[in-house]
C-alpha positions in Angstrom: 97.2 123.9 95.1 100.3 125.0 94.8 100.4 126.2 98.5 99.8 123.2 100.4 102.0 121.3 98.4 104.4 123.3 99.1 103.8 123.9 102.8 103.7 119.5 102.8 106.8 119.0 102.1 108.9 117.4 104.5 105.8 116.9 106.6 104.6 113.0 107.1 100.8 112.9 105.5 98.4 110.9 107.0 96.1 109.8 104.4 92.9 108.1 105.0 91.2 106.7 101.0 93.8 105.7 98.4 92.8 109.0 95.9 94.5 111.3 98.5 96.7 109.1 98.8 97.6 109.3 95.2 96.8 112.7 95.0 99.8 113.0 97.7 102.6 110.8 95.7 101.7 112.6 92.1 102.7 116.1 94.0 105.9 114.6 95.5 106.4 113.3 92.3 105.6 116.5 90.3 108.3 118.0 92.1 110.9 115.5 91.8 110.5 115.8 88.0 110.8 119.5 88.4 114.4 119.1 90.4 115.4 116.4 87.9 115.5 118.3 85.0 116.6 121.5 86.5 119.4 120.4 87.9 120.1 118.0 85.1 121.2 120.1 82.6 123.3 122.4 85.0 125.0 119.0 86.5 125.9 118.8 82.8 127.2 122.2 82.0 129.8 121.6 84.7 130.8 117.9 83.8 131.5 119.2 80.0 132.6 122.8 81.2 135.3 121.1 83.5 136.1 118.5 80.7 136.8 121.8 78.0 138.7 123.3 80.5 141.2 120.2 81.3 141.3 120.7 77.2 142.6 124.1 76.5 145.1 123.0 79.8 147.2 120.7 78.4 146.8 122.0 74.7 149.0 125.3 76.1 
């Protein structure tokens, strides 16, 4: 199932039933959630790391 999901990223998938459509959208949603949960903490650290650097540079 995971191999099918990862293999179909970026491909247009033809769906015939509502259940097929729901399963496809659910898989895409899970990938978006995983990307967000990995990307947001990295972005947050990047922003606050820059803020700490500017604070220490202005005090010295």
